[in-house]
C-alpha positions as CSV (number, residue, x, y, z in Angstrom):
1,M,-20.1,-9.0,-4.0
2,P,-20.2,-9.2,-0.2
3,D,-23.7,-8.8,1.4
4,S,-22.7,-5.6,3.3
5,I,-21.9,-3.8,0.1
6,D,-24.4,-2.9,-2.5
7,Q,-24.2,-0.6,-5.5
8,Q,-24.5,2.4,-3.2
9,G,-21.8,1.5,-0.8
10,P,-21.7,-0.2,2.6
11,T,-24.9,-0.9,4.4
12,M,-25.5,1.3,7.4
13,P,-26.5,-0.6,10.6
14,I,-29.9,0.3,12.0
15,L,-29.0,2.5,15.0
16,D,-30.8,1.7,18.3
17,F,-30.3,4.3,20.9
18,S,-32.5,2.7,23.5
19,E,-29.5,1.8,25.6
20,C,-27.4,4.9,24.8
21,N,-26.5,6.9,27.9
22,C,-26.2,10.2,26.0
23,F,-29.7,9.7,24.4
24,A,-31.3,8.9,27.7
25,T,-29.6,11.8,29.4
26,R,-30.6,14.3,26.7
27,K,-34.2,13.0,26.7
28,A,-34.5,13.3,30.5
29,A,-32.9,16.8,30.4
30,R,-35.5,17.9,27.8
31,R,-38.3,16.6,30.0
32,L,-37.0,18.3,33.1
33,T,-36.4,21.5,31.2
34,Q,-40.0,21.4,30.1
35,L,-41.2,21.0,33.6
36,Y,-39.1,23.9,35.0
37,D,-39.6,26.2,32.0
38,T,-43.4,25.8,32.3
39,K,-43.3,26.6,36.1
40,L,-41.0,29.6,35.5
41,S,-43.1,31.0,32.6
42,P,-44.9,33.6,34.8
43,C,-41.5,35.3,35.4
44,G,-40.7,35.4,31.7
45,I,-37.5,33.4,32.0
46,K,-36.3,29.9,31.2
47,S,-34.5,27.5,33.5
48,T,-31.2,28.1,31.8
49,Q,-31.5,31.8,32.5
50,L,-32.4,31.1,36.1
51,M,-29.4,28.8,36.6
52,L,-27.1,31.5,35.2
53,L,-28.6,34.2,37.4
54,A,-28.4,32.0,40.5
55,T,-24.8,31.1,39.8
56,I,-23.8,34.7,39.3
57,D,-25.6,35.6,42.5
58,R,-23.8,32.9,44.5
59,K,-20.3,33.9,43.3
60,S,-18.9,37.4,43.5
61,D,-16.5,38.8,40.8
62,L,-17.3,36.0,38.4
63,T,-15.8,36.2,35.0
64,V,-17.7,35.1,32.0
65,N,-15.1,32.3,31.5
66,D,-15.6,31.2,35.1
67,L,-19.3,31.2,34.7
68,A,-19.0,29.1,31.5
69,A,-16.9,26.6,33.4
70,A,-19.3,26.4,36.3
71,M,-22.2,25.8,33.9
72,V,-20.3,23.4,31.7
73,L,-21.0,25.6,28.7
74,D,-18.6,27.0,26.2
75,R,-17.7,30.7,26.4
76,T,-19.6,31.7,23.2
77,T,-22.8,30.1,24.3
78,T,-22.5,31.7,27.8
79,G,-22.0,35.1,26.2
80,K,-25.1,34.6,24.0
81,N,-27.2,33.7,27.0
82,L,-26.0,36.7,29.0
83,K,-26.6,39.4,26.4
84,P,-30.4,39.5,26.6
85,M,-30.3,39.4,30.4
86,E,-27.9,42.3,30.4
87,R,-30.0,44.1,27.8
88,D,-33.1,43.6,30.0
89,G,-31.3,45.0,33.1
90,Y,-31.0,41.8,35.1
91,L,-27.2,41.9,35.2
92,R,-24.3,44.1,34.3
93,S,-20.8,43.3,33.0
94,A,-17.6,45.2,33.5
95,V,-13.9,44.8,32.6
96,C,-12.3,42.5,35.1
97,K,-10.0,44.3,37.6
98,T,-7.4,41.5,37.6
99,D,-7.4,40.7,33.9
100,R,-8.5,43.5,31.5
101,R,-9.1,41.0,28.7
102,S,-11.9,39.4,30.7
103,R,-15.3,40.7,31.8
104,T,-17.0,40.1,35.1
105,V,-20.8,39.8,35.6
106,A,-23.0,40.7,38.5
107,L,-26.7,40.9,39.2
108,T,-28.5,44.2,39.3
109,A,-31.2,44.9,41.8
110,K,-33.7,44.0,39.1
111,G,-31.9,40.6,38.6
112,K,-32.0,39.9,42.4
113,A,-35.8,40.8,42.4
114,L,-36.3,38.4,39.5
115,L,-34.5,35.6,41.4
116,T,-36.8,36.4,44.4
117,R,-39.9,36.1,42.2
118,A,-38.6,33.0,40.4
119,Y,-37.7,31.0,43.5
120,P,-41.2,29.9,44.5
121,L,-41.8,28.8,40.9
122,W,-38.5,26.9,40.8
123,K,-39.4,25.3,44.2
124,S,-42.8,24.2,42.8
125,A,-41.1,22.4,39.9
126,H,-38.5,20.9,42.2
127,E,-41.3,19.6,44.5
128,E,-43.3,18.3,41.6
129,F,-40.3,16.2,40.5
130,E,-39.9,14.9,44.0
131,R,-43.6,14.1,44.3
132,V,-43.6,12.2,41.0
133,H,-40.3,10.3,41.6
134,G,-39.9,10.4,45.4
135,P,-37.3,12.4,47.4
136,A,-34.9,9.4,47.7
137,F,-34.8,9.0,43.9
138,A,-34.3,12.7,43.5
139,L,-31.4,12.7,45.8
140,R,-29.8,9.6,44.1
141,Y,-30.4,11.2,40.7
142,Q,-28.6,14.4,41.7
143,Q,-25.7,12.4,43.1
144,M,-25.4,10.4,40.0
145,L,-25.5,13.5,37.8
146,R,-22.8,15.1,39.9
147,E,-20.6,12.0,39.4
148,V,-21.0,12.3,35.6
149,T,-20.4,16.1,35.7
150,E,-17.3,15.9,37.9
151,A,-15.7,12.9,36.1
């Protein structure tokens, strides 16, 4: 019997993810998310919610599908993230004027006020990252991530 096959089938290789791009990216993303979520906690929102609200604020007449594409999320996940924010009065949705099958999302006054309160907290997290890693690294890091995202 060959060495790689025992009575239970082929031997699985021991997986070493220390050089895996996906593993390293996910690990870094979790660390950054922890930093930003901790700083944003006084506002009662997470970094994902802030990014969604900021994207909605930046673009007018944004459909949920367009928002999902901008965030590199699937439509279902985007919808699940939007529901509690709509329930809490931070945004409103409506039937799209140009495609009645779609919905558009917009910030409410309460949502804009939340962004205003969250901005200094976000800025604090951003500045802490730059303080720890340096502004030049932060800039290179963002550029590299854009290259990956836009590929």
